[in-house]
C-alpha positions, 0 to 999 in steps of 0.5 A, a space after each residue: 502534519 498532513 497524513 496522505 493515504 496512497 493506494 491503488 489497485 494492482 498494476 496501477 503504478 502505486 509503488 513507483 508513485 510512492 517512490 516519486 513522493 520519496 524523491 520529493 523528500 516526503 517520508 513514506 511508510 510502505 505497508 508492503 515492505 513492512 509485511 515483508 519485514 514482519 514475515 522475517 521477524 514478529 509475524 513468524 511465530 504467530 503464523 507458524 502456530 496457525 500455518 506451520 507448513 509455510 515457515 521455512 528456516 525461520 522465515 515465512 515463505 511467501 510462495 508457500 503462504 500464497 499456495 495455502 491461501 489459494 487452496 483455503 481462501 478462508 485463511 485470508 481472514 486468519 492471516 489478516 487478524 495476525 498481520 494487520 495489528 502488527 502493521 498498524 503498530 509499525 505505522 503508528 511508530 512511523 507517525 509518532 517519529 514524524 510528528 516529533 520531527 515536525 514533518 509537514 507531510 507524510 505518505 502511508 502507502 497502503 494497497 488495501 486502504 479502502 478495503 481495510 477501512 483505513 481511509 478514516 485515519 487519513 487526512 487526504 487520499 491519493 489514488 493511483 490509476 491508469 487504463 484497465 488495458 495498461 493495468 492488465 498488460 503490466 500485471 500479466 508481464 510479471 513473473 509467475 502471473 497468470 490471468 486467473 491469479 490476476 482475476 483473483 487479486 482483482 476480486 479482493 480489491 475495490 473496483 478502480 472507479 470506486 477508489 477514484 470516486 472516493 479520492 481527494 486526488 487521482 494520479 494517472 500513471 498511464 502517460 509515463 513517469 514524467 507525467 506522474 512526477 508532475 502530478 505528484 509535485 502539483 499535489 505536494 504544492 497544494 498540500 504544502 499550502 494547507 500544511 503551513 509552516 507552523 502546523 505541527 498537529 
């Protein structure tokens, strides 16, 4: 089984690209979606013990959590120490299931793949990228986004050029969805040859 790590900085089109892999029948484990679920389930108790003001009606309120982190950036490390092991456990369950099913290729969609040292767990890495001006335009069009917030997010992410340099494949999303889909199909064509019909590792 080939494990593909999919990553890219904010606004590069990573989630859309993950959807394109899914459209081709590739199972995708979305770390962001997992975190959303954890904020309603397993992560609520440990987070409430450290940040009691961010849990409302038994659910972690992302807006309140975001405000807390903006005021106290040191809390990022505390939050990560709670959430990352839970995310990894979910990821492992996903991989175990796909191995049982003898799935040839899977995608792990991880926003901070390089930043958290996750590349060591991947067989191949796909970085989603586009021109900086397109990225900025996309992000600033999101509700509630400000240039300051955007800069803060960028400061926590490895520069795009470095990610591209460390990738096995780069998908450029700056030319529209059809172009991105063609790039995904091309990558899967190459990986399928490597995976082979009998590779159940």
